[in-house]
N, C-alpha and C positions, 0 to 999 in steps of 0.2 A: 954632564953626560955627553960623551962624544957622539956626533952624528944626530943628536936630538934636535929637532927643529920645532919652532913655535908653530909653524904651519901644520904640523902633524897633530897638534892639540885642537885645531879648529874643527867645529862640527857645523853642519848645515842646519838652519832653523828657519821655519816659515811662520810668519805671524799674519793674522787676518783680523780685519775689523771694519767698522763703518765710519765714514767721514760725514761731513756736512751734506745735507740734502739727500740722505739715504745712499750716498755713493759707497761702493764696496772698494776696499783697499787691501792689497795683499803684498807682502814683501818677503824676499828671500835674503837671508843673512848667512855669513860665516862668523862664528863666534867661539871663543874659548870659555864663555860663561853664559849659558842660556838665560839664567835668572836675571843677571845684570842687563843683558840685552832686552829681555822682556820688560823689565822695569823702565828702561829708557824709551822703548816703543810705546808702552802704556802712557807714560808721561807726555810724549809727543801727541798722541791721540787726544788726551785730556786737555792739553793746552790749545788745541785747534778744533774744538767742537766735535770730536769723534769719540769712539770708544773701541778698545781692543776686544775682539771677540774670541770665542773658543776655536780650537782647531776644527776646520771644516765649515766654519760659519759663512765664508764667502768663496772658498776655493772651488766649490761646485759651479760657480758662475763663470769660471775661466777654463780655457782649453789651451793646451800647449800646441803651438803651430810653428811651422817653418815659414819664414818670410824672405822673399827676394824682392829687393827694391830697384826700380828702374827710373831713370831721370824724367822730369817733366818734359813733355813734348815727344815722348816715345810714342810710336804708332800703337794706340790702344788696341785696335782690332787685331793687328799682327801679333802683338805680344800676347794677347788673350788667347788667340787660336793656338799659337805655339806652346804656351804654358799649359793649356788644357790638354793638348795632344801629348805633352811630356808627362802628364800625370798630376798637375797642380789641381787643387780642389776648387780654387776660385781666383779671380783677379779683381782687385778693387782699385778704384781711382781715389786717391787722397785729396783733400781740399787744396793742397799746394800743387796738384797736377801730377805728382809722382804715381807710378803704378806699383802695386804690390801683388805678387803672385803668392798665394797661400798654399802650403803643402802640409802633408803629414810630416812630422819631424824626421822620420826615417827616410822619407823620399826627397828631402831638401837637396842633397848633393846630386842625385840623379836628375832631378828636374833642372837644377842649375846647369849641369853639363849639357843636357839636351838643348836647353835654350841657347847656351853659348855656341854650340855647333850650328845653330840656325842664325847666329849673328846677334843675339840679344844677350849682352853682358850685364849682369846685375851689378849695381853700384853698392848694394848692401845685402848681406846675408846674415840671418840670425834666427835663432829659435827663441820664441818669446811666449807670453801668455796673452790671449785675446779673450775678452769677455763676450758672453753670449747675449747679454742684455746691457743696456746703458741707462745711466741716471742723468737726465738733463738738468743742469744746475742753473739757477738764477744768479744774478750778480753777487749778492752777499755770500751765498754758499760757495760760489766759485772762488771768490777771493780767499775765503777761509780754507777751502780744500787745497788751493795752491800753496798756502802757507804750511799746511799739514804735510803735503808731499815734499816740499823743500826741507822741512824739519826732519822728516824720515830719511831723506837721501843724505843728509849731513851726519847721521848717526854712524858711529864706528861699526864696521862689519856689514853694513847694508850693501848688498850686491845689486838688487833689482827692486823697483817699486812699481806695482801695477794698480790701475784703477779702472773702474767702468764708467767714470764720470765723462759726460759729454758737455762741453762748454760751447754754446753757440757762438759763432763769429762775432755777432753784435755785442754779446756780453764780454767776450775776450777783448774786443777793441776798447772797451771802457775800463779795463784793468791796467793800471800803470805797470810798466815793465820793471 
């Protein structure tokens, strides 16, 4: 069939479930066969101490947000003031020292432009999912969850994997790379 593309046959699919330690996991996929993808996702969860849930079982824990990332060492007070003045909802400092301005997805480009005009150029711009709550994991659960997340990311068609897991630095330091 002329002009027919495999891409046209792809459909978006979201899968949700629970991983080790009560962590919530959500993934967005593009697939030409939802049942095949669901089976692969279910198997990955089962192999790594989790289980696939029903639609809506964990998505209520996540919110879509716009994120602008700024380099470590950026002036936190200046970026925060400028971002909030531009319409950002919050500015957070990540453990690695990067600053993230959080926005409503619809406001992302306007906030980015306003910050750029004030001399703050974002190194990263994305729309992602952020969890409202987190599940703090101990060593064993953290190791198993990292295996689950890696297995999910390797599956064909997986576009994004999100989790509300929080792995403390001291636990992360004991996990081999």
